[in-house]
N, CA, C and O atoms as CSV, one atom per row, in Angstrom:
chain,resi,resn,atom,element,x,y,z
A,1,MET,N,N,165.868,341.685,93.947
A,1,MET,CA,C,165.683,340.337,93.222
A,1,MET,C,C,164.350,340.173,92.181
A,1,MET,O,O,163.178,340.260,92.549
A,2,CYS,N,N,164.684,339.984,91.168
A,2,CYS,CA,C,163.170,339.629,90.359
A,2,CYS,C,C,162.564,338.933,91.084
A,2,CYS,O,O,163.020,338.166,91.932
A,3,SER,N,N,160.801,339.264,90.649
A,3,SER,CA,C,160.120,338.455,91.497
A,3,SER,C,C,159.918,336.857,90.847
A,3,SER,O,O,159.408,335.902,91.431
A,4,GLN,N,N,160.348,336.881,89.793
A,4,GLN,CA,C,159.556,335.521,88.668
A,4,GLN,C,C,161.177,334.559,88.903
A,4,GLN,O,O,161.532,333.848,87.963
A,5,TYR,N,N,161.880,334.606,89.924
A,5,TYR,CA,C,162.764,333.773,90.399
A,5,TYR,C,C,162.707,333.588,91.812
A,5,TYR,O,O,162.586,334.411,92.720
A,6,ALA,N,N,162.854,331.972,91.825
A,6,ALA,CA,C,162.511,331.058,93.565
A,6,ALA,C,C,163.989,330.968,93.435
A,6,ALA,O,O,164.485,331.064,92.313
A,7,PRO,N,N,164.745,330.789,94.493
A,7,PRO,CA,C,166.241,330.518,94.682
A,7,PRO,C,C,166.221,328.741,94.895
A,7,PRO,O,O,167.146,327.984,94.600
A,8,GLU,N,N,165.092,328.416,95.399
A,8,GLU,CA,C,165.061,326.814,95.330
A,8,GLU,C,C,164.587,326.060,94.013
A,8,GLU,O,O,164.839,324.912,93.649
A,9,GLN,N,N,163.884,326.974,93.457
A,9,GLN,CA,C,163.169,326.472,92.231
A,9,GLN,C,C,164.051,326.831,91.034
A,9,GLN,O,O,163.906,326.334,89.917
A,10,GLY,N,N,165.034,327.789,91.381
A,10,GLY,CA,C,165.142,328.634,89.695
A,10,GLY,C,C,164.291,329.444,88.899
A,10,GLY,O,O,163.184,329.685,89.380
A,11,VAL,N,N,164.556,329.896,87.832
A,11,VAL,CA,C,163.802,331.153,87.052
A,11,VAL,C,C,162.521,330.640,86.870
A,11,VAL,O,O,162.482,329.452,87.189
A,12,THR,N,N,161.404,331.107,86.458
A,12,THR,CA,C,160.299,330.348,86.582
A,12,THR,C,C,159.894,331.416,84.467
A,12,THR,O,O,158.836,331.359,83.840
A,13,THR,N,N,160.802,331.947,84.174
A,13,THR,CA,C,160.266,332.879,82.986
A,13,THR,C,C,162.014,333.032,82.325
A,13,THR,O,O,162.996,333.151,83.057
A,14,VAL,N,N,162.043,333.005,81.329
A,14,VAL,CA,C,163.577,333.085,80.231
A,14,VAL,C,C,163.735,334.687,80.646
A,14,VAL,O,O,162.954,335.616,80.436
A,15,GLN,N,N,165.088,334.676,81.341
A,15,GLN,CA,C,165.436,336.035,81.513
A,15,GLN,C,C,167.146,336.337,81.002
A,15,GLN,O,O,167.715,335.290,80.694
A,16,LEU,N,N,167.878,337.408,80.897
A,16,LEU,CA,C,168.748,337.712,80.422
A,16,LEU,C,C,169.475,337.787,81.377
A,16,LEU,O,O,169.020,338.669,82.105
A,17,ASP,N,N,170.639,337.222,81.929
A,17,ASP,CA,C,171.346,337.447,83.096
A,17,ASP,C,C,172.682,338.444,83.171
A,17,ASP,O,O,172.954,339.088,84.184
A,18,HIS,N,N,173.563,338.477,81.811
A,18,HIS,CA,C,174.447,338.789,81.790
A,18,HIS,C,C,174.930,338.822,79.779
A,18,HIS,O,O,174.682,337.968,78.927
A,19,THR,N,N,175.586,340.024,79.654
A,19,THR,CA,C,175.990,339.681,78.471
A,19,THR,C,C,177.809,340.363,78.661
A,19,THR,O,O,178.459,341.070,79.432
A,20,ALA,N,N,177.929,339.820,77.780
A,20,ALA,CA,C,179.710,340.004,77.397
A,20,ALA,C,C,179.666,341.582,76.478
A,20,ALA,O,O,178.761,341.846,75.687
A,21,VAL,N,N,180.599,342.327,76.722
A,21,VAL,CA,C,180.990,343.464,76.004
A,21,VAL,C,C,182.312,343.044,76.001
A,21,VAL,O,O,183.050,342.803,76.956
A,22,TYR,N,N,182.596,342.965,74.359
A,22,TYR,CA,C,183.957,343.180,73.996
A,22,TYR,C,C,184.670,344.716,74.418
A,22,TYR,O,O,183.954,345.644,74.041
A,23,ALA,N,N,185.615,345.047,74.946
A,23,ALA,CA,C,186.461,345.859,74.649
A,23,ALA,C,C,188.012,346.055,74.517
A,23,ALA,O,O,188.672,345.016,74.534
A,24,THR,N,N,188.666,347.208,74.393
A,24,THR,CA,C,190.481,347.175,74.379
A,24,THR,C,C,190.733,347.203,75.297
A,24,THR,O,O,191.713,346.526,75.608
A,25,ASP,N,N,190.018,348.015,76.388
A,25,ASP,CA,C,190.458,348.546,77.964
A,25,ASP,C,C,189.114,348.072,78.426
A,25,ASP,O,O,188.146,348.786,78.164
A,26,ARG,N,N,188.911,346.778,79.185
A,26,ARG,CA,C,187.826,346.591,79.850
A,26,ARG,C,C,187.790,347.185,81.206
A,26,ARG,O,O,186.732,347.007,81.808
A,27,HIS,N,N,188.618,347.779,81.751
A,27,HIS,CA,C,189.235,348.955,82.830
A,27,HIS,C,C,188.117,350.149,82.388
A,27,HIS,O,O,187.018,350.329,82.914
A,28,LEU,N,N,188.609,350.777,81.467
A,28,LEU,CA,C,188.169,352.067,80.767
A,28,LEU,C,C,186.819,352.101,80.731
A,28,LEU,O,O,186.056,352.944,81.203
A,29,SER,N,N,186.471,350.600,79.821
A,29,SER,CA,C,185.149,351.002,79.293
A,29,SER,C,C,183.781,350.731,80.529
A,29,SER,O,O,182.707,351.322,80.638
A,30,ALA,N,N,184.263,349.804,81.190
A,30,ALA,CA,C,183.354,349.456,82.453
A,30,ALA,C,C,183.323,350.590,83.589
A,30,ALA,O,O,182.404,350.744,84.393
A,31,GLU,N,N,184.392,351.289,83.515
A,31,GLU,CA,C,184.574,352.447,84.385
A,31,GLU,C,C,183.740,353.850,83.818
A,31,GLU,O,O,183.222,354.649,84.599
A,32,PHE,N,N,183.708,353.987,82.476
A,32,PHE,CA,C,182.653,355.019,81.716
A,32,PHE,C,C,181.415,354.476,81.818
A,32,PHE,O,O,180.532,355.332,81.878
A,33,MET,N,N,181.057,353.392,81.857
A,33,MET,CA,C,179.594,353.268,81.407
A,33,MET,C,C,179.102,353.520,82.686
A,33,MET,O,O,178.133,354.247,82.906
A,34,ALA,N,N,180.014,352.694,83.882
A,34,ALA,CA,C,179.170,352.957,85.486
A,34,ALA,C,C,178.812,354.516,85.443
A,34,ALA,O,O,177.734,355.110,85.446
A,35,ALA,N,N,180.536,355.069,85.391
A,35,ALA,CA,C,179.839,356.711,85.403
A,35,ALA,C,C,178.948,357.267,85.039
A,35,ALA,O,O,178.417,358.181,85.669
A,36,VAL,N,N,178.495,356.752,83.700
A,36,VAL,CA,C,177.280,357.368,82.865
A,36,VAL,C,C,176.111,357.254,83.587
A,36,VAL,O,O,175.432,358.077,84.201
A,37,LEU,N,N,175.988,355.776,83.342
A,37,LEU,CA,C,174.768,355.167,84.261
A,37,LEU,C,C,174.476,355.907,86.254
A,37,LEU,O,O,173.383,356.054,86.800
A,38,GLY,N,N,175.684,356.172,86.776
A,38,GLY,CA,C,175.672,356.343,88.356
A,38,GLY,C,C,176.075,355.227,88.863
A,38,GLY,O,O,176.051,355.426,90.078
A,39,LEU,N,N,176.530,353.879,88.620
A,39,LEU,CA,C,176.854,352.673,89.245
A,39,LEU,C,C,178.042,352.556,89.890
A,39,LEU,O,O,178.463,353.519,90.531
A,40,GLU,N,N,178.742,351.400,89.823
A,40,GLU,CA,C,180.035,350.742,90.209
A,40,GLU,C,C,180.354,349.727,89.726
A,40,GLU,O,O,179.525,348.827,89.594
A,41,VAL,N,N,181.706,349.578,89.307
A,41,VAL,CA,C,182.389,348.410,88.997
A,41,VAL,C,C,182.590,347.504,89.748
A,41,VAL,O,O,183.580,347.692,90.456
A,42,GLY,N,N,181.710,345.931,90.022
A,42,GLY,CA,C,181.896,345.279,90.479
A,42,GLY,C,C,183.602,344.261,90.302
A,42,GLY,O,O,184.515,344.520,89.519
A,43,ARG,N,N,183.563,343.571,90.917
A,43,ARG,CA,C,185.054,342.786,91.110
A,43,ARG,C,C,184.849,342.286,90.234
A,43,ARG,O,O,183.733,342.146,89.733
A,44,GLN,N,N,186.247,341.742,89.673
A,44,GLN,CA,C,186.699,341.005,88.396
A,44,GLN,C,C,186.271,339.767,89.076
A,44,GLN,O,O,186.485,339.428,90.240
A,45,PHE,N,N,185.498,339.032,87.955
A,45,PHE,CA,C,185.017,337.347,87.641
A,45,PHE,C,C,185.665,336.897,86.540
A,45,PHE,O,O,185.132,337.069,85.444
A,46,GLY,N,N,187.146,336.129,86.655
A,46,GLY,CA,C,187.717,335.687,85.821
A,46,GLY,C,C,188.075,336.610,84.967
A,46,GLY,O,O,188.632,337.649,85.322
A,47,PRO,N,N,187.770,336.299,83.660
A,47,PRO,CA,C,188.328,337.764,82.219
A,47,PRO,C,C,187.682,338.666,82.249
A,47,PRO,O,O,188.033,339.625,81.560
A,48,PHE,N,N,186.259,338.777,83.188
A,48,PHE,CA,C,185.413,339.773,82.941
A,48,PHE,C,C,185.560,341.095,84.168
A,48,PHE,O,O,186.269,341.048,85.174
A,49,LEU,N,N,184.865,341.990,83.830
A,49,LEU,CA,C,184.960,343.085,84.617
A,49,LEU,C,C,183.311,343.858,84.620
A,49,LEU,O,O,182.937,344.762,83.873
A,50,PRO,N,N,182.479,343.136,85.762
A,50,PRO,CA,C,180.978,343.303,85.987
A,50,PRO,C,C,180.694,344.956,86.015
A,50,PRO,O,O,181.309,345.859,86.582
A,51,VAL,N,N,179.759,344.966,85.348
A,51,VAL,CA,C,178.409,346.370,86.150
A,51,VAL,C,C,177.586,345.986,86.000
A,51,VAL,O,O,177.116,345.560,84.945
A,52,ASP,N,N,176.943,346.035,87.511
A,52,ASP,CA,C,175.711,345.295,87.724
A,52,ASP,C,C,174.326,346.362,87.274
A,52,ASP,O,O,174.484,347.532,87.623
A,53,LEU,N,N,173.331,346.120,86.719
A,53,LEU,CA,C,172.814,346.957,86.095
A,53,LEU,C,C,171.209,347.251,87.250
A,53,LEU,O,O,170.281,348.060,87.252
A,54,GLY,N,N,171.678,345.928,88.204
A,54,GLY,CA,C,170.135,346.286,89.288
A,54,GLY,C,C,169.197,345.646,89.158
A,54,GLY,O,O,168.407,345.457,90.082
A,55,ASN,N,N,169.055,345.160,87.985
A,55,ASN,CA,C,167.694,344.146,87.568
A,55,ASN,C,C,168.076,342.979,87.859
A,55,ASN,O,O,167.163,342.175,88.047
A,56,GLY,N,N,169.204,342.574,87.970
A,56,GLY,CA,C,169.472,341.009,87.611
A,56,GLY,C,C,170.554,340.870,86.456
A,56,GLY,O,O,171.014,339.759,86.192
A,57,VAL,N,N,170.955,342.012,85.769
A,57,VAL,CA,C,171.504,341.801,84.943
A,57,VAL,C,C,172.711,342.551,84.944
A,57,VAL,O,O,172.810,343.724,85.303
A,58,THR,N,N,173.874,341.621,84.410
A,58,THR,CA,C,175.512,342.275,84.518
A,58,THR,C,C,175.929,342.803,83.401
A,58,THR,O,O,175.520,341.882,82.694
A,59,LEU,N,N,176.444,343.584,82.594
A,59,LEU,CA,C,177.524,343.919,81.555
A,59,LEU,C,C,178.622,343.393,81.852
A,59,LEU,O,O,179.106,343.989,82.814
A,60,ASP,N,N,179.438,342.328,81.397
A,60,ASP,CA,C,180.482,341.872,82.077
A,60,ASP,C,C,181.523,342.339,80.757
A,60,ASP,O,O,181.593,341.702,79.706
A,61,TYR,N,N,182.000,343.102,80.943
A,61,TYR,CA,C,183.495,343.489,80.103
A,61,TYR,C,C,184.375,342.757,79.947
A,61,TYR,O,O,185.063,342.342,80.880
A,62,TYR,N,N,184.557,342.415,78.628
A,62,TYR,CA,C,185.777,341.714,78.374
A,62,TYR,C,C,186.808,341.852,77.684
A,62,TYR,O,O,186.565,341.529,76.521
A,63,GLU,N,N,187.990,342.221,77.851
A,63,GLU,CA,C,189.146,342.827,76.552
A,63,GLU,C,C,189.097,341.788,75.296
A,63,GLU,O,O,188.701,340.623,75.273
A,64,LYS,N,N,189.549,342.475,74.422
A,64,LYS,CA,C,189.592,341.566,73.159
A,64,LYS,C,C,190.743,342.769,72.397
A,64,LYS,O,O,190.457,343.918,72.060
A,65,ARG,N,N,191.815,342.218,72.297
A,65,ARG,CA,C,192.529,343.162,71.633
A,65,ARG,C,C,193.186,342.594,70.489
A,65,ARG,O,O,194.064,343.225,69.902
A,66,ASP,N,N,192.702,341.066,70.012
A,66,ASP,CA,C,193.621,340.573,69.237
A,66,ASP,C,C,192.812,341.008,67.558
A,66,ASP,O,O,193.278,340.304,66.662
A,67,GLU,N,N,191.934,341.828,67.164
A,67,GLU,CA,C,191.026,341.648,66.461
A,67,GLU,C,C,189.861,343.202,66.977
A,67,GLU,O,O,189.288,343.369,68.054
A,68,PRO,N,N,189.859,344.034,65.838
A,68,PRO,CA,C,189.056,345.078,66.139
A,68,PRO,C,C,187.343,344.828,66.690
A,68,PRO,O,O,186.517,344.007,66.290
A,69,ILE,N,N,187.256,345.654,67.517
A,69,ILE,CA,C,185.761,345.678,68.076
A,69,ILE,C,C,184.893,345.963,67.145
A,69,ILE,O,O,184.986,346.933,66.393
A,70,GLN,N,N,183.985,345.125,67.140
A,70,GLN,CA,C,182.471,345.369,66.007
A,70,GLN,C,C,181.473,345.809,67.378
A,70,GLN,O,O,181.396,345.171,68.428
A,71,GLY,N,N,180.765,347.051,67.047
A,71,GLY,CA,C,180.249,348.091,67.634
A,71,GLY,C,C,178.853,347.303,67.702
A,71,GLY,O,O,178.530,346.589,66.753
A,72,GLN,N,N,177.932,347.450,68.957
A,72,GLN,CA,C,177.246,346.893,68.882
A,72,GLN,C,C,176.110,348.216,69.484
A,72,GLN,O,O,176.499,349.384,69.477
A,73,HIS,N,N,174.737,347.852,69.970
A,73,HIS,CA,C,174.023,348.807,70.601
A,73,HIS,C,C,173.545,347.807,71.652
A,73,HIS,O,O,173.090,346.689,71.413
A,74,TYR,N,N,173.738,348.447,73.013
A,74,TYR,CA,C,173.042,348.429,74.045
A,74,TYR,C,C,172.402,349.612,74.159
A,74,TYR,O,O,172.763,350.735,73.807
A,75,ALA,N,N,170.819,349.024,75.008
A,75,ALA,CA,C,170.114,350.393,75.705
A,75,ALA,C,C,169.363,350.129,76.566
A,75,ALA,O,O,168.778,349.046,76.581
A,76,PHE,N,N,169.205,350.991,77.429
A,76,PHE,CA,C,169.052,350.841,78.917
A,76,PHE,C,C,168.007,351.982,79.348
A,76,PHE,O,O,167.866,353.189,79.152
A,77,LEU,N,N,167.414,351.055,79.973
A,77,LEU,CA,C,165.748,352.077,80.754
A,77,LEU,C,C,166.116,352.682,82.106
A,77,LEU,O,O,166.292,352.086,83.169
A,78,VAL,N,N,166.180,353.713,81.901
A,78,VAL,CA,C,166.675,353.988,83.150
A,78,VAL,C,C,165.519,354.995,83.918
A,78,VAL,O,O,164.583,355.209,83.147
A,79,PRO,N,N,165.342,355.709,85.334
A,79,PRO,CA,C,164.554,356.254,85.686
A,79,PRO,C,C,163.857,357.599,85.406
A,79,PRO,O,O,164.941,358.162,85.258
A,80,ASP,N,N,163.317,358.205,85.285
A,80,ASP,CA,C,163.374,359.809,84.464
A,80,ASP,C,C,163.922,360.591,85.589
A,80,ASP,O,O,164.561,361.576,85.219
A,81,ALA,N,N,163.851,360.435,86.715
A,81,ALA,CA,C,164.702,361.463,87.604
A,81,ALA,C,C,166.236,361.051,87.504
A,81,ALA,O,O,167.116,361.594,88.172
A,82,GLN,N,N,166.372,360.406,86.927
A,82,GLN,CA,C,168.294,360.260,86.778
A,82,GLN,C,C,168.531,360.623,85.746
A,82,GLN,O,O,169.751,360.788,85.718
A,83,PHE,N,N,167.942,360.965,84.454
A,83,PHE,CA,C,168.050,360.880,82.997
A,83,PHE,C,C,169.062,362.450,83.079
A,83,PHE,O,O,170.271,362.398,82.854
A,84,ASP,N,N,168.241,363.995,83.485
A,84,ASP,CA,C,169.246,364.654,83.170
A,84,ASP,C,C,170.792,364.535,84.123
A,84,ASP,O,O,171.809,365.106,83.728
A,85,ALA,N,N,170.762,363.763,85.321
A,85,ALA,CA,C,172.020,363.775,85.415
A,85,ALA,C,C,172.990,362.774,84.758
A,85,ALA,O,O,174.210,362.934,84.767
A,86,MET,N,N,172.397,361.798,84.225
A,86,MET,CA,C,173.396,360.962,83.056
A,86,MET,C,C,173.636,361.912,82.219
A,86,MET,O,O,174.804,362.275,82.085
A,87,VAL,N,N,172.603,362.531,81.469
A,87,VAL,CA,C,173.214,363.785,80.646
A,87,VAL,C,C,174.388,364.490,80.749
A,87,VAL,O,O,175.314,364.578,79.944
A,88,GLY,N,N,174.180,365.187,82.289
A,88,GLY,CA,C,175.142,366.119,82.731
A,88,GLY,C,C,176.378,365.404,82.612
A,88,GLY,O,O,177.325,365.944,82.039
A,89,ARG,N,N,176.473,364.284,83.076
A,89,ARG,CA,C,177.774,363.446,83.365
A,89,ARG,C,C,178.327,363.040,81.955
A,89,ARG,O,O,179.557,363.039,81.897
A,90,LEU,N,N,177.597,362.663,80.694
A,90,LEU,CA,C,178.120,363.105,79.412
A,90,LEU,C,C,178.887,363.983,78.936
A,90,LEU,O,O,179.817,363.973,78.129
A,91,GLN,N,N,178.090,365.163,79.878
A,91,GLN,CA,C,178.650,366.412,78.904
A,91,GLN,C,C,180.019,366.296,80.039
A,91,GLN,O,O,181.056,365.973,79.459
A,92,LYS,N,N,180.096,366.406,80.817
A,92,LYS,CA,C,181.162,366.314,81.942
A,92,LYS,C,C,182.289,366.097,81.532
A,92,LYS,O,O,183.243,366.874,81.547
A,93,LEU,N,N,182.225,364.539,80.962
A,93,LEU,CA,C,182.944,363.698,80.068
A,93,LEU,C,C,182.988,364.100,79.011
A,93,LEU,O,O,183.623,363.327,78.293
A,94,GLY,N,N,182.625,364.961,78.496
A,94,GLY,CA,C,183.406,365.673,77.010
A,94,GLY,C,C,182.333,364.499,76.320
A,94,GLY,O,O,182.712,364.927,75.229
A,95,VAL,N,N,181.650,363.749,76.063
A,95,VAL,CA,C,181.045,362.971,75.299
A,95,VAL,C,C,179.499,363.344,74.772
A,95,VAL,O,O,178.453,363.569,75.381
A,96,THR,N,N,179.839,363.302,73.390
A,96,THR,CA,C,178.771,364.051,72.738
A,96,THR,C,C,177.493,363.441,72.526
A,96,THR,O,O,177.877,362.413,71.968
A,97,TYR,N,N,176.063,363.329,72.581
A,97,TYR,CA,C,175.213,362.841,72.974
A,97,TYR,C,C,174.354,363.262,71.512
A,97,TYR,O,O,174.472,364.216,70.743
A,98,TYR,N,N,173.689,362.393,71.527
A,98,TYR,CA,C,172.406,362.544,70.147
A,98,TYR,C,C,171.381,361.994,70.415
A,98,TYR,O,O,171.365,361.119,71.281
A,99,ALA,N,N,169.945,362.469,69.549
A,99,ALA,CA,C,168.387,362.231,69.615
A,99,ALA,C,C,168.343,361.152,68.758
A,99,ALA,O,O,167.420,360.352,68.912
A,100,ASP,N,N,169.120,360.974,67.921
A,100,ASP,CA,C,168.817,359.433,67.099
A,100,ASP,C,C,170.102,358.591,67.148
A,100,ASP,O,O,171.205,358.983,67.528
A,101,PRO,N,N,169.748,357.276,66.667
A,101,PRO,CA,C,170.826,356.379,66.391
A,101,PRO,C,C,171.409,356.394,65.674
A,101,PRO,O,O,172.236,355.483,65.717
A,102,GLY,N,N,171.523,357.391,64.401
A,102,GLY,CA,C,172.695,357.689,63.418
A,102,GLY,C,C,173.013,358.563,64.022
A,102,GLY,O,O,173.932,358.856,63.257
A,103,HIS,N,N,173.096,359.506,64.985
A,103,HIS,CA,C,174.099,360.372,65.322
A,103,HIS,C,C,173.983,361.838,64.512
A,103,HIS,O,O,174.998,362.519,64.369
A,104,SER,N,N,172.894,362.211,64.075
A,104,SER,CA,C,172.807,363.242,63.133
A,104,SER,C,C,172.137,364.537,63.840
A,104,SER,O,O,171.881,365.621,63.317
A,105,GLU,N,N,171.948,364.161,65.040
A,105,GLU,CA,C,171.486,365.354,66.212
A,105,GLU,C,C,172.007,365.760,67.553
A,105,GLU,O,O,171.472,365.537,68.640
A,106,PRO,N,N,173.446,366.565,67.254
A,106,PRO,CA,C,173.990,366.086,68.674
A,106,PRO,C,C,173.780,367.076,69.332
A,106,PRO,O,O,173.682,368.185,68.806
A,107,GLY,N,N,173.670,366.874,70.605
A,107,GLY,CA,C,173.473,367.447,71.399
A,107,GLY,C,C,172.137,367.660,71.987
A,107,GLY,O,O,171.995,368.412,72.952
A,108,HIS,N,N,171.092,366.990,71.413
A,108,HIS,CA,C,169.729,367.061,71.521
A,108,HIS,C,C,169.687,365.761,71.845
A,108,HIS,O,O,170.424,364.862,71.439
A,109,ILE,N,N,168.355,365.675,72.960
A,109,ILE,CA,C,167.384,364.346,73.490
A,109,ILE,C,C,166.213,363.879,72.405
A,109,ILE,O,O,165.842,364.755,71.624
A,110,ASN,N,N,165.764,362.906,72.327
A,110,ASN,CA,C,164.699,362.545,71.799
A,110,ASN,C,C,163.501,362.551,73.205
A,110,ASN,O,O,163.583,362.789,74.410
A,111,ARG,N,N,162.468,362.169,72.303
A,111,ARG,CA,C,161.000,362.307,73.308
A,111,ARG,C,C,160.200,361.338,73.068
A,111,ARG,O,O,159.027,361.498,73.406
A,112,LEU,N,N,160.626,359.984,72.381
A,112,LEU,CA,C,159.885,359.017,71.885
A,112,LEU,C,C,158.813,358.276,73.249
A,112,LEU,O,O,159.132,357.868,74.366
A,113,PHE,N,N,157.903,358.319,72.778
A,113,PHE,CA,C,157.180,357.358,73.541
A,113,PHE,C,C,156.404,357.969,74.977
A,113,PHE,O,O,155.823,357.246,75.786
A,114,GLY,N,N,156.500,359.051,75.058
A,114,GLY,CA,C,156.370,359.829,76.017
A,114,GLY,C,C,157.328,360.028,77.283
A,114,GLY,O,O,157.172,360.445,78.430
A,115,GLY,N,N,158.514,359.473,76.442
A,115,GLY,CA,C,159.964,359.798,77.646
A,115,GLY,C,C,160.717,360.667,76.928
A,115,GLY,O,O,160.265,361.371,76.026
A,116,ARG,N,N,162.206,360.644,77.402
A,116,ARG,CA,C,163.190,360.842,76.739
A,116,ARG,C,C,164.533,360.042,76.921
A,116,ARG,O,O,164.951,359.401,77.885
A,117,GLY,N,N,165.174,360.334,75.440
A,117,GLY,CA,C,166.302,359.658,74.980
A,117,GLY,C,C,167.398,359.678,74.834
A,117,GLY,O,O,167.513,360.847,75.200
A,118,ALA,N,N,168.129,359.468,74.663
A,118,ALA,CA,C,169.708,359.947,74.107
A,118,ALA,C,C,170.852,358.672,73.613
A,118,ALA,O,O,171.055,357.748,74.401
A,119,TYR,N,N,171.275,358.692,72.813
A,119,TYR,CA,C,172.429,357.978,72.118
A,119,TYR,C,C,173.879,358.483,72.529
A,119,TYR,O,O,173.837,359.619,73.001
A,120,PHE,N,N,175.193,357.908,72.467
A,120,PHE,CA,C,176.353,358.012,72.747
A,120,PHE,C,C,177.166,357.017,72.332
A,120,PHE,O,O,176.611,355.919,72.300
A,121,ASP,N,N,178.188,357.039,72.035
A,121,ASP,CA,C,179.326,355.811,72.108
A,121,ASP,C,C,179.965,355.796,73.281
A,121,ASP,O,O,180.112,356.815,73.954
A,122,ASP,N,N,180.495,354.378,73.700
A,122,ASP,CA,C,181.419,354.038,74.956
A,122,ASP,C,C,182.697,354.724,73.667
A,122,ASP,O,O,182.734,355.374,72.622
A,123,PRO,N,N,183.861,353.816,74.943
A,123,PRO,CA,C,184.959,354.201,74.359
A,123,PRO,C,C,185.153,353.479,73.262
A,123,PRO,O,O,185.866,354.197,72.560
A,124,ASP,N,N,184.899,352.265,72.568
A,124,ASP,CA,C,185.056,351.291,71.756
A,124,ASP,C,C,183.981,351.396,70.484
A,124,ASP,O,O,183.839,350.584,69.570
A,125,GLY,N,N,183.209,352.754,70.729
A,125,GLY,CA,C,182.428,352.770,69.667
A,125,GLY,C,C,181.021,352.355,69.785
A,125,GLY,O,O,180.250,352.808,68.939
A,126,HIS,N,N,180.431,351.354,70.940
A,126,HIS,CA,C,179.428,350.871,70.995
A,126,HIS,C,C,178.343,351.968,70.920
A,126,HIS,O,O,178.464,353.087,71.418
A,127,ASN,N,N,177.233,351.500,70.215
A,127,ASN,CA,C,176.284,352.960,70.480
A,127,ASN,C,C,175.050,352.613,71.588
A,127,ASN,O,O,174.146,351.777,71.600
A,128,MET,N,N,175.395,353.476,72.331
A,128,MET,CA,C,174.503,353.358,73.863
A,128,MET,C,C,173.477,354.236,73.911
A,128,MET,O,O,173.499,355.322,73.331
A,129,GLU,N,N,172.434,353.770,74.673
A,129,GLU,CA,C,171.247,354.450,74.769
A,129,GLU,C,C,170.467,354.325,75.864
A,129,GLU,O,O,170.121,353.273,76.402
A,130,ILE,N,N,170.145,355.656,76.241
A,130,ILE,CA,C,169.558,355.710,77.742
A,130,ILE,C,C,168.126,356.187,77.304
A,130,ILE,O,O,168.062,357.002,76.383
A,131,MET,N,N,167.054,355.769,77.856
A,131,MET,CA,C,165.554,356.104,78.026
A,131,MET,C,C,164.814,356.043,78.953
A,131,MET,O,O,165.054,355.429,79.992
A,132,THR,N,N,163.947,356.585,78.740
A,132,THR,CA,C,163.018,356.698,80.278
A,132,THR,C,C,161.769,355.928,79.973
A,132,THR,O,O,161.114,355.501,80.924
A,133,ARG,N,N,161.311,355.673,78.555
A,133,ARG,CA,C,160.228,354.818,78.444
A,133,ARG,C,C,160.421,353.691,77.647
A,133,ARG,O,O,160.859,354.032,76.548
A,134,PRO,N,N,160.303,352.730,77.731
A,134,PRO,CA,C,160.337,351.228,76.751
A,134,PRO,C,C,159.525,351.794,75.275
A,134,PRO,O,O,158.609,352.609,75.164
A,135,TYR,N,N,160.118,351.160,74.434
A,135,TYR,CA,C,159.810,351.487,72.759
A,135,TYR,C,C,158.270,350.827,72.918
A,135,TYR,O,O,158.168,349.786,73.566
A,136,ALA,N,N,157.356,351.294,72.463
A,136,ALA,CA,C,155.787,350.796,72.179
A,136,ALA,C,C,156.193,349.745,70.899
A,136,ALA,O,O,156.719,350.135,69.857
A,137,ARG,N,N,155.866,348.436,71.176
A,137,ARG,CA,C,155.829,347.530,70.391
A,137,ARG,C,C,154.411,346.972,69.952
A,137,ARG,O,O,153.424,346.725,70.646
A,138,PRO,N,N,154.631,346.837,68.469
A,138,PRO,CA,C,153.073,346.019,67.853
A,138,PRO,C,C,152.829,344.841,68.785
A,138,PRO,O,O,151.853,344.110,68.613
């Protein structure tokens, strides 16, 4: 549980709780992302299929079949000790990963901010990123 949350009082800072991720097949997309990150898909909640990221935030996969999916970018700060396993899962799934967001360096990772990172597409073309260090912001 987040240290800035007191159940009897509510939150004390603004926090992201969940975000809807549009997918043409919510089961396929949720299972894909959970497999890459080494997580599990939760129980369906209304029209949503959640993947709990473990920090109080969920990706709520929502099926949207009436129009094309607009690709978005989702970045995940991951433990350095799990990064190689995640890249290995991408390889096992036959998913190309890249060192850069423009996908011009296939099969490579980056070493930004003293960490490691990689970009890849999910089944609907969302540009996913795994990174072991947060970006240094001015």
